[in-house]
N, C-alpha and C positions, 0 to 999 in steps of 0.2 A: 066952369062947370062942364062945359063940353069936353074939356081935356080929361076930366075925371072919368066920364063915361067911356071915352076912347081907351083909356088905360085898362079900365075894368073889362072892357070887351076883349082887349088883347089877352089879358090873363086868362079869361074864361076859355078863349080859343086854345091857348096852350095847354090848359088843363084837360080839355076834351081830347086834344091830340095825344097827350100822354096816356090817357086811358085807352085810347084806340090801340096805340102801340103795345101797351101792356097786354090787352086782350089778344093781339096778334102773336105776341111772344108765347102766351099760354097755349094758344092753339097749335103753334109750331112745335112747342115742346111736347104736347100731347101726341101730335102726329109722329114725332120722332120715336116716342115710346112705343106707339102701336107698331111702327115699322120695324123697330128692333125686336119686338115680341114676335112679329110674323116671321122675321128671318130666323129667329131662334127655333120656332116651331118647324120650319122647313129644312133646317140644317140636318144632315145625317148624324146619327149618334156617334160619338167617338169610338174608335175601335179599341177593343179590350183584349190584350194579350193574355191568354190563359195557358199556363204551363203546368207541368207536373208539380203537385204540392200546393198549388194556388187554388183557393176556393172561388167558385164562380158564383156571381150574384144572380138574383132572379132575372130571368130574361136573357142571360148570357148564353152564348152558344160555344160549347167546348170544341175546339179545333183538333182533329185527329192528325196523325203524322202526314206530312206532305208527300207528294210523289217523289220529290228529290230525296227525302229521307229513306224511302223504300228501295230506291235503285241501288244496285251493286255494280261495281266496276271490276274488271279484270285486266291487268296489265301484263302483256306478254313481252318478254325481252326480245330485242331485235336479233339476238344471236340464236334464238330457239329454232331447232330444225324439225321438220315434219318427219313422221315415222310411217313408212310404207308397210302395210300389213298384207301378208300373203295368205290367202285362204285356199284350202284344198278344194279341188273340183269334186263334183258328185255326179252320179249317173245311176240309172236304173238297170238292174239285171233281171231277166225273166227267171221264173221258177224253174223252167225246163233247163235253162243254161246252167243254173246252180246245181240242180240235181244230176245233170249229165257229167259233172266233174267229180262224181262220187268214186268210191273204190271198194266198199265192203258189200257183203250180201244184204245188209240192212239198207244201205243206200239204194241198191237195185230194187228191193221190195217196195220202197217208197216211190221210186221212179215208175215202176209198173202201175201202181195205184194212181199216181198223178196223171200219167199218159192215158190211162183208161177212163179217167173222169171219176174215180172213186175217192171217197174221203181217206186221207192218210191218218186214220185213227189208230189207236193202239191195238184194238182187236183185229182190224184189217191187216196191220203190219205183222202181228203175231201169226195169223193164219198163213200169210204169204211166205214168211220165213219157214214155217213148218212144212209147207208144201214144197218149197225148194229143197229142203233137207231130204224129203222122201224121194225126190227125183235124182239128185246128184250127190247128196251128202254135203255137210257144211264146209269141209276143208277144200273141196274142189268144185264148189257150186257153179263156177264160171265155165265148166267143161263145154267145149265146142261153142262157147258164147251162147249157150242155150240152156239156162238154168232150170227151166221147167220141161225140157224135152218136148218143146212145142213143134208140131209138124207144119203149122200155118206159116207159109212164107220161107221155111227153112230148107225146102227141097227134099225133105225126108218125111214122107207120110206117116212113118212109124214114130216120129219124134226124135229120130237120131240125126237129123240134119243140123246144120250150123248157120250162124249169122256172122256178118262181117264184124260186128262189135256188139257190146251189151246194150247200147242205146237202141239199136235196131231191134234187138231181141225183145226189149221191154215193150216197144211199140207194137210188135206182132202178138204179144200176149193179149193186149187189149183188143186188137183186131179179131183175134180168134174168139175171145169170150163174147164180144158183141155180135160176131158174125155167125155163130152156130146156135140155133135154137136149143140145142141140148144143154147149153150152159146158162140158160136163162135164170135158173135158181141160184147159181153162183153169182151172177151179175146182181140179182136182187139183194142177195145177202151182203155183198160188198157195198152196194149203193146205200144201204140203210145202216151200215156198220153194225150188223146183227151180231149176236153173241157168237163166239168162235165155234161152238159146237154146231150151230145152225149152218154156218158157211161150210164147215168141214164136211158135214153130212151131205151137203149139196155137191161138193167135189167128189166124194166117194160114189154118189149115185150117178154122176155124169159119165159121158163116154170119153173123158180126158185120158184115163188109164184103163186099159183092158182088164187089169187085175182089180180095179175099183178099190185098191189099197186094202184088200181083205175086209172091205166094209168097215174100216177103221182099225182092224186088228194089226195092221202094219204101220200105224200112225204113232209117232212119238210126241210126247207133250212136254218134255223137259226143255228148259230155255235153250235157244239156239245160239251158240257162240258166234261172234263176228270174225270174219276173215276178209282180208283185202285181196282183190284179184290182181294178177300180174299187170305190169305196166303195158299200156297199149290196148288192153281189152275193152276199154270204154270208147275207143275211137279217137 
């Protein structure tokens, strides 16, 4: 009988051991499942390539063109030669220098106005050309290099003196107009580019010409033709 109980006891022990191992296997399996689930939750989502013509699912991010796609390359052959470009030089030329290279009676009229500080307006040029014509005529306006028969600085108080060149003559016209109070109305008219009749009336009333141009009766209003002076007259 004692043997019976011993065998029975041994079987019961084995049965309990089996149940313990079974429970341990269940727990281990459950732990494995939980671990795998955790790893799945932590793993990054698989990358999805989205290209032209492919629909993107919800949550997908469409990728634009990469920097490499945007870059362009240029290949220059090793035999290419550089080209040297020659550019013209440049410089500034003063207004006086340009005007001093003139040749015609109109050029001289502009030079007088410029050197005297008057506007080179159409009305001023017109008056100056008419004035020159009344003094020396249009076709020999450069006579004695003194187109306005100016006595200031020419050595001739009566206006019959001469200058070394026409540029010096132009400068002395301005000096005379600004230097004699009797010419103040002429200066004011030129400075404001007044109407031609106003400036011309000031010239007639001034002491520039003893005849006063017949108070305008000796004044011509027809267009003044242009004539070039002989070589060397401008200095």
